[in-house]
N, C-alpha and C positions, 0 to 999 in steps of 0.2 A: 608755610612757616611763619610764625609770629615775628614782627619786627620788634626786637628787644629794645631799641631806642625809644619806640613809641610806648612800650610797656613802662619803661623807666620814667618817661615824662608824665604818664596818666595814672600810674599806680599810687596807692596811698603810701605814706611814709613808712608805715608798719610793714607793708608788702615788700618795699624796696629793702628795708633793714633785714627782713627775713631772708630774702634773696642773697644779700651780701654776706650775711652770717653763714648761710649754707655753703656758699662758694668758698669762703675762708676756711671753714671747717673741713671741706672735701679736698682741698688742694693747698699744700704749704706754699707753693710758688705764688698762688693768687693771693694768699694771705700776706706774704711778703711784699708783693707788688702793691697791694691795697695800702699797707702801712707806708710804703715809699710814696705813693701818690698823695696820701693824706698829708705827709710832711711837706711835699712840694706845694700843695694847695695852701697849707697853713702859712708857709713862707710868703705866699703872695697876698695874703689877707691884709687889709688895711690895719694899721696899729689900733689896738683896742678891741679887735673883734677876733673871734675864734669860731671854728666850725663846730666846736662842741658847746658853745654858749647857748643861751636861751633862744626861743623862737623869735624874740623881738629884735635880735641883732641882724646885721647884714651878712651872716655867715653863709657859706656855700652848702646848701642842701638840695637834694633832688625833690622836685615837685612840692613846694611849700604851700600850695594852695588847697582850697576846699574843692569839692566836686563842681562848684559853680565857677571856678577859675578866679575867685577873689581871694585876696590874701587873708590869712587868719588873723594876723597880728595887726593892730591899729598902726603901729610904727611903719608897717609895710604899705599901708594905703597911700601914703604920700608918694609922689612921683620922684624917682631917683634913677640914675643910670645903673643898669645892671652890670655886674661884674662878670665878664666873660673870660673864661680860662680855656685856653687851647692846649693840645698835646702835640709837641713837635715830633714829626716822624723821623727826623734826622738825628737829633741829640737825645731824644727820649726824655725830654724835660717839659714841664708845664710852663706856660708863659701867658702873659696878657698882651693884647695887641698894641696897647699904648707904649709898651716897652720893647717892642719888636723893631730894633734898628738894624743897620747893616753889620753890626758886630755882636749881635745878641746870641747867635748860635755858633757853636764850634763843635765839629765832629769829623770823623774819618769817612770819606765817601767810598773808599775801597772795600775789597773783600778782606776777611780775616784768615790768616794762614797760621795753623798751629806750629809752635816751636818744638818740633819732635826731637831735635838734637839736644836740647837743654832742659827746658821746663817740663816737657812731657816725655822725657827720655824713658822713664819706667812705666808709662801709661799703657794699660791693657784695655782696649776698647770693649772687649767682651765683659770685663768686670766693671770698669769705670764709666763706660759710656762713649759715644762717638765724639771725636774731637771737632768735626766739621758741623757741629750743632750749635745753634744760636744760644741755647740755654747754657751750654758749657762755656761758651764765649762770655756770656753775661756773668758767670760765676768766677771765671779765671781770665779776665781780659789781659793780665800781665803775661800770660802764657801764649800770646798770639802776636804776630807781626802783621801790620796793615799793608795791603798791597799798593795803597796810594802813596805811601811815604816811607815805608819800612820801619816806622816807629812801632813801639808796643801798643797794644789795645787799650792800655790804662793811661796813656799819655793825652794831653790836650789835643783836640782835633786839629788836623792840618788845614782844614777848610773853615773859613769864618764867613758868615752871612746872616741873612735874616732867617728866623724860624719858619718852618713850613708846617702848617697844621694839617691834620687829617681831615676827613670829610665830616667829622662830628666835633662839636665843641662842648665843653662843660658849661652849664648855665648856672648862674648864681640865682639866689632867691630873688623874687620880684621881677624876673625877666619874663616879658610877654611875647618876645619875638619867636618866630617859627623854629622849632627844634630841628637840628641837623642841617640847617641852611648851609649851602656851600658858597662861601664868599671868597675874599682874596686869600684867606688862609684855608679855603676849602680843599681843593685838589691841588696836586703839584708833584711833590716828591722828586724823583730823579729827573723828570723832565724839566721842572723848575730849576734844579741844580745845574743842569747842562746850560740852560739859558744864562744863569748868573756867572758860571765859569767862563763862558765865552765873551761876556761883556767887559 
């Protein structure tokens, strides 16, 4: 099977845009999440730049280089620090490593339990879908209680700590580092959480 992360890093801009359009057209949830991620990334952009601006800005785009690996824009030829954006596996937010302190991430580490007595009292799983589904939780977090603290799913998380990135990071334009490198934000997840909770 093709490594999709390699495809994303090596494909032309047009190829990646076509893939993204096809995904958004084929699945409303993907379209919605794409818009959500776009907003998160826009909020992390330095003032005065935008991911929809021209190719000479420092906007976040996938594979802004030519086939030789050199930057298309003369503005990008000068050396600058790449903007690396990670996705937190706990709070499901995008973050930059420079801003990842001990209070950056807030989430509920427990399981979600549907409130069948009140919020979902009239819910029919055959018609409306399963309640123990992550998609249903994402749509109606207020209808669930968290096993970690008993609070509703739409409340501020009961655990605060550093963000934990997945094994892939989103690269900004101009980045020449290896794709998908696993660093301090590489792997972790629940194992990292247990270490932090016991310290």
